[in-house]
C-alpha positions as CSV (number, residue, x, y, z in Angstrom):
1,X,7.2,-81.3,28.1
2,X,7.7,-77.7,29.2
3,X,6.9,-75.6,26.1
4,X,7.2,-72.1,27.7
5,X,9.5,-69.7,25.9
6,X,11.4,-67.1,28.0
7,X,9.9,-64.2,25.9
8,X,7.9,-63.5,22.7
9,X,11.2,-62.4,21.1
10,X,12.7,-65.8,21.7
11,X,9.6,-67.5,20.4
12,X,9.6,-65.7,17.1
13,X,13.4,-65.6,16.6
14,X,13.6,-68.4,14.0
15,X,10.7,-67.2,11.8
16,X,12.5,-66.6,8.4
17,X,11.8,-64.2,5.6
18,X,9.1,-65.6,3.3
19,X,7.5,-67.8,6.0
20,X,3.8,-68.6,5.9
21,X,1.8,-67.8,9.0
22,X,-1.7,-68.7,10.2
23,X,-2.8,-65.9,12.6
24,X,-5.8,-66.1,15.0
25,X,-8.2,-63.3,15.8
26,X,-11.2,-61.6,14.3
27,X,-10.8,-57.8,13.8
28,X,-8.9,-57.0,17.0
29,X,-10.6,-59.6,19.1
30,X,-8.3,-62.4,20.2
31,X,-5.3,-61.2,18.1
32,X,-1.8,-62.3,19.2
33,X,-0.7,-58.7,19.4
34,X,2.4,-59.3,21.5
35,X,3.7,-62.0,19.1
36,X,2.9,-59.8,16.1
37,X,4.9,-56.9,17.7
38,X,7.8,-59.2,18.5
39,X,7.8,-60.4,14.9
40,X,7.8,-56.8,13.7
41,X,10.9,-56.1,15.9
42,X,12.5,-59.3,14.7
43,X,12.4,-58.0,11.1
44,X,11.1,-61.0,9.0
45,X,9.7,-59.8,5.7
46,X,8.0,-61.3,2.6
47,X,5.5,-63.1,4.9
48,X,2.5,-65.0,3.6
49,X,-0.3,-64.6,6.0
50,X,-3.5,-66.6,6.4
51,X,-5.9,-64.8,8.7
52,X,-9.6,-63.8,8.7
53,X,-8.5,-60.2,8.2
54,X,-5.3,-58.2,8.4
55,X,-5.9,-56.1,11.5
56,X,-6.6,-52.4,11.2
57,X,-4.3,-49.5,10.3
58,X,-1.5,-49.5,12.8
59,X,-2.8,-52.4,15.0
60,X,-2.6,-56.2,14.8
61,X,-1.3,-57.4,11.5
62,X,-1.7,-53.9,10.3
63,X,1.7,-53.2,12.0
64,X,3.4,-55.7,9.7
65,X,1.4,-54.6,6.7
66,X,2.2,-51.0,7.1
67,X,5.9,-51.8,7.3
68,X,5.7,-53.7,4.0
69,X,6.5,-57.0,5.6
70,X,3.6,-59.0,4.2
71,X,3.7,-60.2,0.6
72,X,0.5,-62.3,0.4
73,X,-2.7,-62.5,2.4
74,X,-5.4,-65.2,2.4
75,X,-8.4,-64.0,4.2
76,X,-12.1,-63.3,4.1
77,X,-12.5,-59.6,5.2
78,X,-10.7,-56.4,4.3
79,X,-13.1,-53.7,5.4
80,X,-11.3,-51.9,8.3
81,X,-7.8,-51.4,6.8
82,X,-7.2,-48.6,4.3
83,X,-3.5,-49.5,3.9
84,X,-4.5,-53.0,3.0
85,X,-6.8,-51.7,0.2
86,X,-4.1,-49.3,-1.0
87,X,-1.4,-52.0,-1.3
88,X,-3.8,-54.5,-2.9
89,X,-5.1,-52.1,-5.6
90,X,-1.6,-50.7,-6.3
91,X,-0.2,-54.2,-6.9
92,X,2.0,-54.3,-3.9
93,X,0.1,-57.1,-2.1
94,X,-1.3,-60.4,-3.4
95,X,-4.7,-61.2,-1.9
96,X,-6.7,-64.4,-2.0
97,X,-10.3,-63.7,-0.7
98,X,-12.1,-66.7,0.6
99,X,-15.6,-67.2,2.0
100,X,-15.3,-67.0,5.8
101,X,-16.7,-70.5,6.5
102,X,-14.5,-72.0,3.8
103,X,-11.5,-70.3,5.3
104,X,-12.3,-71.7,8.7
105,X,-12.7,-75.2,7.3
106,X,-9.6,-75.0,5.1
107,X,-7.6,-74.3,8.3
108,X,-9.3,-77.0,10.3
109,X,-8.8,-79.5,7.5
110,X,-5.1,-78.7,7.3
111,X,-4.8,-79.4,11.0
112,X,-6.8,-82.6,10.7
113,X,-4.8,-84.0,7.8
114,X,-7.6,-83.7,5.3
115,X,-6.1,-82.5,2.0
116,X,-9.3,-81.1,0.4
117,X,-13.1,-81.1,0.7
118,X,-16.2,-80.1,-1.3
119,X,-18.4,-77.2,-0.2
120,X,-21.4,-75.5,-1.9
121,X,-20.1,-72.1,-0.8
122,X,-19.0,-70.1,-3.9
123,X,-20.5,-72.3,-6.6
124,X,-21.7,-70.2,-9.5
125,X,-19.4,-67.3,-8.6
126,X,-15.8,-66.3,-9.4
127,X,-14.8,-68.2,-6.2
128,X,-15.4,-71.4,-8.3
129,X,-15.2,-70.1,-11.8
130,X,-11.9,-68.2,-11.4
131,X,-11.0,-64.7,-12.3
132,X,-10.9,-63.1,-8.9
133,X,-8.0,-60.6,-8.9
134,X,-5.2,-62.0,-6.7
135,X,-2.7,-59.3,-7.7
136,X,-3.2,-56.1,-9.7
137,X,-0.6,-54.5,-11.9
138,X,0.4,-50.8,-11.3
139,X,-2.0,-49.7,-14.0
140,X,-4.9,-51.5,-12.2
141,X,-5.2,-54.3,-14.7
142,X,-5.3,-57.8,-13.3
143,X,-1.8,-59.3,-13.2
144,X,-2.8,-62.6,-11.5
145,X,-6.3,-64.1,-11.2
146,X,-7.6,-67.0,-9.3
147,X,-7.8,-70.3,-11.1
148,X,-10.9,-72.3,-12.0
149,X,-11.8,-74.9,-9.3
150,X,-13.1,-78.4,-9.7
151,X,-16.9,-78.8,-9.5
152,X,-18.7,-82.0,-8.7
153,X,-22.3,-82.9,-8.2
154,X,-23.5,-84.9,-5.1
155,X,-27.2,-85.7,-4.7
156,X,-28.2,-83.2,-7.4
157,X,-26.3,-80.3,-5.8
158,X,-23.0,-78.8,-7.1
159,X,-20.0,-78.4,-4.9
160,X,-16.6,-76.8,-5.3
161,X,-13.3,-78.5,-4.3
162,X,-11.3,-76.4,-1.8
163,X,-7.8,-77.3,-0.6
164,X,-6.7,-77.4,3.0
165,X,-4.3,-74.9,4.4
166,X,-1.2,-75.6,6.4
167,X,1.5,-73.0,7.2
168,X,5.0,-72.9,8.5
169,X,4.1,-71.2,11.7
170,X,0.9,-70.1,13.6
171,X,0.5,-67.2,16.0
172,X,-2.5,-67.4,18.4
173,X,-3.8,-65.8,21.6
174,X,-5.4,-67.7,24.4
175,X,-7.0,-66.8,27.8
176,X,-5.4,-69.6,29.8
177,X,-2.8,-72.2,28.9
178,X,-0.5,-74.7,30.7
179,X,3.2,-75.5,30.2
180,X,2.2,-78.4,28.0
181,X,0.4,-76.1,25.5
182,X,-3.2,-77.0,26.3
183,X,-5.2,-73.9,25.7
184,X,-8.6,-72.3,26.7
185,X,-10.0,-69.4,24.8
186,X,-12.4,-66.8,26.3
187,X,-15.8,-66.2,24.6
188,X,-15.6,-64.5,21.2
189,X,-11.8,-64.3,21.4
190,X,-11.8,-68.0,20.4
191,X,-12.8,-67.1,16.8
192,X,-10.1,-68.3,14.4
193,X,-7.5,-69.0,17.1
194,X,-8.0,-72.8,17.5
195,X,-8.2,-73.2,13.7
196,X,-5.1,-71.2,13.1
197,X,-3.2,-73.2,15.8
198,X,-4.2,-76.5,14.1
199,X,-2.9,-75.4,10.7
200,X,0.6,-74.3,11.8
201,X,3.4,-76.7,11.7
202,X,5.0,-74.8,14.6
203,X,2.4,-73.0,16.7
204,X,3.2,-70.1,19.1
205,X,0.6,-69.3,21.7
206,X,0.6,-66.2,23.9
207,X,-1.5,-66.8,27.0
208,X,-3.0,-64.3,29.5
209,X,-2.7,-66.8,32.3
210,X,-0.1,-69.6,32.5
211,X,-1.0,-72.5,34.8
212,X,0.8,-75.7,35.8
213,X,-0.1,-79.0,34.1
214,X,-3.1,-80.5,35.7
215,X,-4.7,-77.2,36.7
216,X,-7.0,-77.1,33.6
217,X,-10.0,-79.4,33.7
218,X,-9.7,-81.6,30.6
219,X,-13.3,-80.8,29.7
220,X,-12.5,-77.1,29.4
221,X,-9.4,-77.5,27.1
222,X,-10.4,-76.2,23.7
223,X,-7.1,-77.0,22.0
224,X,-4.9,-79.8,23.1
225,X,-1.2,-79.2,23.5
226,X,-0.3,-81.5,20.7
227,X,-1.0,-78.6,18.3
228,X,1.2,-76.1,20.3
229,X,5.0,-76.0,20.3
230,X,5.7,-72.7,22.1
231,X,3.9,-70.9,24.9
232,X,4.5,-67.2,25.9
233,X,3.2,-65.9,29.2
234,X,1.9,-62.3,28.9
235,X,2.5,-59.8,31.6
236,X,-0.6,-58.3,33.3
237,X,-0.2,-55.1,31.3
238,X,0.1,-57.0,28.0
239,X,-3.0,-59.1,28.9
240,X,-5.1,-56.0,29.7
241,X,-4.0,-54.0,26.6
242,X,-7.0,-55.0,24.4
243,X,-7.9,-52.7,21.6
244,X,-11.4,-51.9,20.3
245,X,-12.0,-51.2,16.6
246,X,-15.0,-49.0,17.0
247,X,-16.1,-47.6,20.3
248,X,-19.7,-46.5,20.4
249,X,-21.8,-44.9,23.2
250,X,-25.4,-44.0,23.5
251,X,-26.3,-40.4,23.0
């Protein structure tokens, strides 16, 4: 089955207002920047995003955030985005903060058909006990707090129940991919991309290099095409346009 879309614009055309999205990337590494930009141009709003972080100001998911298109974020890291912090603290944005390993496993579990799992991460904290601010009121009081989670003891150790994540769509970036949707990720750019792809009911993958079926060694495929519904081939310029969050040089 040829899953290649004619353009990023075509691939994102049916993403509606209010859709939930799992988005790959870590900081600006491995982000599906072309698909994000196409979604910005498409105009969908009220989006519920699941991603390790929400880009940085003006880049990555920060483009959608700055335009007021994101209503809710489930993620593990906020640090590099001042607009994210402003919207969260002012009550414009609902935020569920999740331990990073737990977030990864919730996405993987969603893709594997596992509805929930127990983990020790967060036991004894507000992650398990509830009370984390999900949404603030304009006066900075807590308008919506996280719920209490189930705790069980296994072999004399306490664990918290975490639910799997599935989303309407997923946006991911890969180094190489074939027309059947089999994907290979490059080094640290793999990060959350395979997990986000697994969690999406409809997964869109932008690839730096598109190859014909059979060109990829089965042993190098990191995500099989069964998880991918649409493939977008990037131009050379798009593939090369990688951003760096903080550039440092020696004195």
